N, C-alpha and C positions, 0 to 999 in steps of 0.2 A: 728520670726513673722514679724519684721519690714522689713527684706529682702524680704519676700514673698509679702508684700504690695508695694514694690518698683518696678517700671518698669525696664526692661533691659536697657533702655536708661539712667535712673537715676543711676543705678549701674555702668554702663560704665563711666558716667561722674564723679562719685565719685572716681572711680579707677584712672581716668586720673588726677583729682585734686590732689589726694594723691601722685601720681608719680611725677608730675611736681613740687609740693611743696617740695618734698624730694630732687629733683634735684636743686631747688633754694637754699635750705639750704646748700647743699654740695658746690655749687658754691660760696655762700656767705662766707662760712668758708674758702674756698680756697682763695677768694679775700682778706680776712683779714690776712691770714697767709703767702701767697706767695707774692714775690716782690723782689726788690733789696736787702731787708733785710728779711730773712725768720724767722718767729716767730712760736713758738709752740702754741697749743690751750691754755695751761696754761698761756703763756705770753700774749696771746690775752685777756684772762679773767682778768689777772692782769692789763693790760692796760685799759680795760673797767672800772675797779674799781679805776683807778687813779694812778696806779703804774708807774714804770720807763719807760714803753713802751707806756704810755698814749698819748704822742705826735703823734707817728706813727699811733696808733690805732684810736684815737679820732679826730685828726686834719687832717689826710691824708686818711686812708683806710676806716674807717666806713662811713664817709659822702659820698664817691664816691660809695660804695656798696649800701647804702640806696637810693642814687639818681638814680643809674642805675635801681634799682628795680621799683621805683616810675615812672620814666620817661618811662621805657620800658612798664610798664602796661598801662600807658596813651596812648602811641603810638598804642599799640595793640587794645585798645578800640576805639580809634579814627578811625583806619582803618576799624574796624568792622562796625561802624556806617556809614562810608562813602560808603563802599561797599553795605550796605543795602539801603542807600538812592539812590544810582545810579543803583542798581541792576546789578552791574558790578564787577565780581571777580578780575578784574585787577585794580580797583580803590584803591588809597591810597593817603594820603596827599601829597606825593612827586610826584606821577604820574600825578595827575590832577592839579598840580601847586601851591597848598597851601604853601608847604615848600619853593618853589622858590619865591613866593610873600613875605613870611616872611624874606627870605634872602635879597630881595631888600629893605625891610623896615630897616633891620639891616645896610645895606650899606648906605642908605640915612641918617639914624640916626647918624652913625659914621662920616659922612661928615658934618652934620649940627651942631655938638657939639664939644667942645674941647676934646682932647684925655682923659683927666682926668675924664670926665663925661661918658665915654663909659660903665662903670660898670652898670649904670642904663639906659643910652640912648639906647643901643643896644637891651636890652630886651623890652623896650617900642616900639622901631622900629619893632621888630619881631611881637609883638602883633598887632600893627597897620597894618603892611603889610599883615598878615594872615587874619585879619578881613576884610580889604579892598578887598583882593582877593576874599574872600568868598562872599561878598556883590556884587561885580562885576559879579562873576560867577552866582549867583542866579538871578540877575537883567537881564543879557543877556540871560540866559537860560530860564527865564520866558517869555521874549519877543519873544523867538523862540518856545514857546508853553509849556515849562517846562518839556518836555519829558526826559526820561533817556538818550537817545542817544545825545540829544542836550546839556545836562548838562555835559556829559563826554567829548564831543568834545570841548566845550567852555573851560573846565578846562585844557585840554591839550594845547590849543592855548594860554590860559592865562599864563600857566607855561612857554611856549616858549618865550612869550613876556617879562615876568619878568626876565628870564635868559638872554635874549639879552640886556635888560637894565642894568643888573648887569655887564655884560661884558663891556658895554660902559662906565659905571662909573669907572670900574677898569682901563680902558685905560686912562681915563681923569685924575684920581687921584690915581695912583698906590701906593703912600706912605701912603695915608690915609686909604687904604683898608686893611692894614695888619691885624689889629685886627679882622675885619670882616671875613677875610680869615681863621683865626684860628677857629673862631666860626663855619664857614661853614663846616669845616672838621668833626665836631661832636665829642665831647669828654667830659668825666666827670672829667678830670684832673683838679686839683685845686678847686674842689667842697668843700665848707665849710658847717657846720651845719646850718648856716644862710641861705644858698641857699636851703638846704633841707626844712627848716621851711617855706620859702616863697612858694615853690612848694606845700607843704602840704596844706597850707592855700588856695592856688589857686584851688587845686583839691577839697577841701572841699566846696569851693564856687560853683564849677561846679557840685557837687554831686546831688542837687535837679533836675537840668536840665537833668543830666545823667539818673536818675531814671525815669523821664518822657519819655525820648527817649527810654529807655529799654522796657517800656510798649508797645510802638508803633513800635518797630523794626520788629517784626514778620509780622505786617500788611504791611510793606514796600515792601514785596515780591509780593503783589498782583498787578494786573494791575490797571490803572487809573479808568476804569469803575467800577471795583469791589470796589475800595476804595470809590468812589462816592456813590455807592449803600449802603455802610456801614455808610454813613454820614461823611466821612473823606475827607478833601481836599488834593489831591495828592501833590499840590505845597507846602502847609504849612507843611505837614508831611515830605516831603523830605528836604525842606528848614530847618526845625527844626533839623533834624538829621545832616545835613551838618554843621549848626552853632555850635551844641554841639561838633561835631568832631573837628571843627576849634578851639574852646575854649580849648579843651584838648591838641590839637597839639601845639597851640601857647604857652601855659604855659610850656610844656616840651621842645619845641625848644628853648625858651628863657633861659631855665635852662641848657641844655646840647648841644645845637646846632642842626644842621641838621643831623638826623639819617635816612639815606636812606633805604627804603624797609622794615623797621620794621612794618609799618602799612600795608604792603602787606603780609609779611611772617606769622605774628601771626594769623590773621583771617583765612588764608588758612589752616594752620596746625591745628588750633582749629576745623575748620569745618570738616576736615578729621577725627578727633578723636572723636568728640561728636555730630556731626550733626549741623543743622542750627537753632535750637530753641534758642531764645535769652537768656533764663534763664541759659542755659548751655554754649552757644557760647561766651557771653560777659565775664564771669569770666575766662573761659579757654583762651580766647584771651589775657586777662590781664596777666594771669600767664605765658603764653608762651612769651609774649612781655617782661615781667620782666626777665625771664630766658635768653632770647636771648641777651638782652642788657648787662646784668651782665656778661654773658659768653663772649661776644664780648670785653668787657672792660678787663676781665681777660686775654684773649688771647693777646690783644694788649699790655698789660703790660709785658707779659712773653716772647713773641716770639722774641723780639729784645733787651733784657736786655743789658746794662742799659738804653737804649732808650725806648720810648713808641710809639706805633702806635695808633692813635685815634680810639676809638670804632666805630665811624661812618664809617671809612674806612673798618674796619673788617666786619661790618654789610653789607656794600655795596658789598664786595667780596663774601659774602654768598648770598645776595639778588639778585645781577645782574644775575648770572646763573639761579637762580630760576625763575626770571621774564621771561627769554628766554624760559625756560621749559614750563611755563604757556602759553606763546604765541603760542608755537608749539602745545601744547595740545589743546588750543582753536581752532587753525586752523584745527587740525585733526578732531575735532567734527563737524566743518562746512563742511568738505569734506565728 
C-alpha cells in the first residue's frame, strides 16, 4: 500500500539511498580492516571494545574513516548549494576560488604564527580565507548586477588571484610553507577523535542554516524576474546559498585540507541518479561525497603500501578527467 502511494521518483531515490549506504558500509569496513596491518572483523570488534587492537582501531583507523565520511558529505552538500546558487553545473568550491582563498588563509596564518601554533592557526586561517573570499565574491558580483554569469566569472578570477598570491608567498618563504603544503594536498592521515568531534560540532552549528538553504534550493533554479514575482530577492537567495556552502566547505577544509573536485563530482552524480529536486538531491550528494572521499582515502592507503597517497590527490585524479568531460559535454550542447 505504501509503495503504491509513493511516486516513481521517491522509489528511485530510496533505491539509490540504500545502494550508496551499503557501499559506504562496505568501504568503511574495508577501511577498518585493510592497511599496513590487516585485521579481521572480529579483531576490529575487539578493538572497538577496547581489546588489544584498540590502538590501531580507535586511534588510527576509526577516526579517519569517520572523518572522511563527514567531510565528504559536507563537500558534497557544499557543491550542491553552490551549483544551485550560481545555476552553473561546473561550479564547486575549488572551481570558483573558495578553496584557493582558504589555502591562502592557511599560508598567511602559518607565516604569522609560530610553528607550534599551526594546529589551530591554520584552521582559523582556512575559515577566515574562505569567508573573506565569499564576501569579496558576493560584493563584487553584486556591484556587477548580482547575475549568475558575473558571480561565476568573479569567482574564477578570485581563485586565480588567490593562487597567484599563494605561489608568491611560497617563493618568499619556502621553509615556512611546508606545513601548509601538506595541508593543501588534502588528507585524513593523522586524524584524531578530537578532530572528528570538532567537525561534528561545526556541522551541527551549520545545520539550521543548511535547513533554511535546503528549503530555498529549488527556487534558485528560477530566473531573477520569476524570483521577484514570488517575493524573493535573487541576491539574498543566492548570497545565502553561497555563504552556507562556504561555511560547510571551510569546516571540512580546515579538518582534512583541500579536496579538489569532490564538490563537483558528488552533485553531478546525484543529479544523474535522483534528479534535481532538493529533498532528493541534497542527501544523495552528501552520501556520494562521503562514499567518494572514504574510497579515495582507502585507495590512497593501499595503492602504495607501506607509503600513503593523500586522499586529495586520489580525488583529483578522478575529478580532473571528469571536469574535462563536463566541459566537452557543455561545449557539445552549445554547438
